[in-house]
C-alpha positions as CSV (number, residue, x, y, z in Angstrom):
1,X,10.8,28.5,-2.2
2,X,7.6,25.8,-3.5
3,X,4.4,26.4,-1.9
4,X,1.5,24.1,-1.1
5,X,-0.5,26.4,-3.7
6,X,2.0,25.7,-6.3
7,X,2.2,22.2,-5.8
8,X,-1.4,21.7,-5.8
9,X,-1.7,21.7,-9.6
10,X,0.4,19.9,-10.1
11,X,-0.4,16.3,-8.2
12,X,0.1,13.4,-9.5
13,X,3.2,14.3,-11.0
14,X,6.9,13.4,-9.9
15,X,8.7,16.7,-9.4
16,X,12.2,17.1,-8.9
17,X,13.0,18.6,-5.3
18,X,15.5,18.6,-2.9
19,X,14.5,16.3,0.4
20,X,14.4,19.6,2.5
21,X,12.0,21.1,0.4
22,X,9.6,17.7,0.0
23,X,9.8,17.3,3.9
24,X,8.5,20.7,4.3
25,X,6.0,20.2,2.2
26,X,5.0,16.7,3.7
27,X,4.8,17.8,7.0
28,X,2.9,21.0,6.7
29,X,-0.4,20.5,8.1
30,X,-2.3,21.4,4.9
31,X,-0.8,18.2,3.6
32,X,-2.8,16.1,5.9
33,X,-5.3,15.2,2.9
34,X,-2.2,14.3,0.6
35,X,-0.5,10.9,0.1
36,X,3.1,11.8,0.3
37,X,6.2,10.3,-2.2
38,X,9.7,11.0,-2.1
39,X,12.0,8.9,-4.5
40,X,15.0,9.0,-6.4
41,X,15.5,13.0,-6.1
42,X,11.5,13.3,-6.7
43,X,8.5,14.0,-4.8
44,X,5.2,13.1,-5.8
45,X,1.7,14.1,-4.0
46,X,-1.7,12.3,-4.5
47,X,-5.4,13.5,-3.2
48,X,-6.1,11.0,-0.7
49,X,-9.2,9.0,-2.8
50,X,-12.7,9.8,-1.5
51,X,-14.2,7.8,-4.0
52,X,-16.6,5.0,-3.2
53,X,-15.3,2.1,-5.3
54,X,-12.0,2.9,-4.0
55,X,-13.1,2.9,-0.5
56,X,-15.2,-0.3,-0.7
57,X,-12.3,-2.0,-2.3
58,X,-9.9,-0.9,0.6
59,X,-11.8,-1.9,3.4
60,X,-13.0,-5.5,1.9
61,X,-8.9,-6.1,1.5
62,X,-8.2,-5.2,4.8
63,X,-11.2,-7.3,6.3
64,X,-9.7,-10.3,4.1
65,X,-6.3,-10.1,5.1
66,X,-7.0,-9.9,8.4
67,X,-9.5,-12.7,8.3
68,X,-6.8,-14.7,6.4
69,X,-4.6,-14.2,8.9
70,X,-6.4,-14.7,12.2
71,X,-8.0,-18.2,10.1
72,X,-4.7,-19.2,9.5
73,X,-2.7,-18.4,12.8
74,X,-0.4,-15.9,11.2
75,X,0.9,-13.0,13.1
76,X,0.3,-9.7,11.6
77,X,-0.6,-6.0,12.4
78,X,-2.1,-4.1,9.1
79,X,-1.5,-0.4,8.8
80,X,-3.6,2.1,6.9
81,X,-2.5,5.0,4.9
82,X,0.7,4.9,7.2
83,X,3.8,6.8,6.0
84,X,7.4,5.4,5.9
85,X,10.3,7.5,5.7
86,X,14.1,6.7,4.7
87,X,16.0,10.0,5.6
88,X,17.2,12.0,2.2
89,X,16.1,8.9,0.2
90,X,12.6,7.9,0.6
91,X,9.3,8.3,1.7
92,X,6.0,6.2,0.8
93,X,2.5,6.1,1.9
94,X,0.8,3.1,0.3
95,X,-2.8,2.7,0.8
96,X,-2.4,-0.7,3.1
97,X,0.5,-2.0,4.6
98,X,1.7,-5.1,6.8
99,X,3.9,-6.4,9.3
100,X,4.0,-10.3,9.3
101,X,5.7,-12.9,11.7
102,X,8.6,-11.5,13.9
103,X,8.2,-7.7,12.7
104,X,4.6,-7.8,13.4
105,X,5.0,-5.4,16.5
106,X,8.2,-3.5,15.3
107,X,6.1,-0.1,15.0
108,X,5.3,0.9,18.6
109,X,2.0,3.0,19.4
110,X,2.3,6.8,19.3
111,X,4.4,6.7,16.3
112,X,3.4,8.6,13.4
113,X,5.9,8.6,10.7
114,X,7.6,5.3,10.7
115,X,11.7,6.0,10.4
116,X,13.2,3.3,8.0
117,X,16.2,4.6,9.7
118,X,15.0,2.8,12.9
119,X,12.5,0.3,12.2
120,X,12.0,-2.4,9.6
121,X,10.3,-2.3,6.5
122,X,7.0,-3.8,6.2
123,X,6.8,-7.0,4.4
124,X,3.9,-6.5,2.5
125,X,2.7,-3.0,0.7
126,X,-0.6,-2.2,-1.6
127,X,-1.9,0.3,-3.5
128,X,-5.8,0.5,-4.3
129,X,-5.5,1.6,-7.8
130,X,-8.4,3.6,-8.9
131,X,-7.0,6.6,-11.2
132,X,-2.9,6.2,-10.3
133,X,-3.0,2.6,-12.1
134,X,0.0,3.8,-14.4
135,X,2.3,4.9,-11.4
136,X,1.5,2.2,-9.2
137,X,2.7,-0.2,-11.9
138,X,5.6,2.0,-13.2
139,X,7.6,4.7,-10.7
140,X,5.9,3.1,-7.3
141,X,7.0,-0.3,-8.4
142,X,10.6,0.7,-8.7
143,X,10.5,2.3,-5.7
144,X,9.2,-0.4,-3.6
145,X,11.8,-2.9,-5.8
146,X,14.8,-0.7,-4.2
147,X,13.5,-0.7,-1.0
148,X,13.6,-4.4,-1.4
149,X,10.0,-4.9,0.0
150,X,9.2,-8.3,0.3
151,X,5.9,-8.2,-1.6
152,X,3.7,-5.5,-3.4
153,X,0.4,-5.8,-4.6
154,X,-1.6,-3.7,-6.9
155,X,-5.1,-3.8,-6.5
156,X,-6.8,-2.5,-10.0
157,X,-10.6,-1.4,-8.8
158,X,-11.6,-1.4,-12.2
159,X,-10.7,-4.6,-13.8
160,X,-11.2,-6.4,-10.2
161,X,-7.6,-8.0,-10.5
162,X,-4.8,-8.1,-8.0
163,X,-1.3,-7.9,-9.3
164,X,1.4,-9.5,-7.2
165,X,4.8,-8.8,-7.3
166,X,7.8,-10.2,-4.9
167,X,11.5,-9.2,-4.7
168,X,13.6,-11.6,-6.2
169,X,17.1,-12.3,-4.7
170,X,18.8,-10.0,-7.0
171,X,16.7,-7.2,-6.1
172,X,14.0,-7.5,-9.0
173,X,10.4,-8.3,-8.7
174,X,8.6,-11.1,-10.9
175,X,4.8,-11.8,-10.4
176,X,3.0,-14.2,-7.8
177,X,-0.6,-15.6,-7.8
178,X,-0.1,-16.7,-4.3
179,X,1.1,-14.6,-1.3
180,X,4.6,-15.9,0.1
181,X,4.3,-13.5,3.1
182,X,0.6,-14.6,3.8
183,X,1.6,-18.0,3.1
184,X,-1.0,-19.9,1.2
185,X,-3.2,-17.1,0.4
186,X,-4.3,-16.9,-3.1
187,X,-4.7,-14.2,-5.2
188,X,-7.6,-15.4,-7.4
189,X,-9.8,-15.5,-4.2
190,X,-9.4,-12.1,-3.6
191,X,-10.3,-11.4,-7.3
192,X,-13.6,-13.5,-6.8
193,X,-14.5,-11.6,-3.7
194,X,-13.9,-8.4,-5.9
195,X,-15.9,-9.4,-8.3
196,X,-18.9,-10.6,-6.1
197,X,-18.8,-7.1,-4.2
198,X,-20.0,-5.7,-7.3
199,X,-23.4,-7.2,-7.1
200,X,-23.8,-8.0,-3.6
201,X,-23.2,-6.3,-0.2
202,X,-20.1,-6.3,1.8
203,X,-21.4,-8.5,4.2
204,X,-22.4,-11.2,1.8
205,X,-19.2,-10.7,0.3
206,X,-17.5,-11.1,3.7
207,X,-19.3,-13.9,4.7
208,X,-18.3,-15.7,1.1
209,X,-14.5,-14.7,2.3
210,X,-14.8,-16.0,5.4
211,X,-15.9,-19.7,3.9
212,X,-12.9,-19.7,1.5
213,X,-10.6,-19.5,4.7
214,X,-12.2,-21.9,6.8
215,X,-12.6,-24.4,3.7
């Protein structure tokens, strides 16, 4: 039987595992500080980032998206580090996820892990990539593609870029530079906000973002 002590040295690596073994480890209280993924018969555990760069970009993106939704009259609910589970097939825990429009209130209060056998998939998932960029561009992208999540963004902390992808009708992903889920949101505004945040306070950057959305 695999234990968390055996998994810890293999963090950030996709490892073959049965579903029951994964769930036992993912639901162990000792996994509270780990992000848990399961896809294509493999599991992956990542430490939740505590780095200042990651956390500041995370906060900036969530503020910007919530502000855009408010100024544009878009109904949306954002989730921070939420776990999603499709029994015996998938689990994922993106840094940020959103339900938008008709699905805004799909997830009731009190839900710990979102059961995708019961509730819809999120409309947008976002990974803040500081040390996990290769996997966010690789296996996780394939997982989100297979799940038909409408939109997937990768925020490259080091390069200060936002890579946006949408699911095409044939189930493949293609690059986008303007969100379809949050209609009209240009990703270049978020990139400029990331650049500005490196040389000014969060408050100053947020004020600039507000000006862009109110223009």
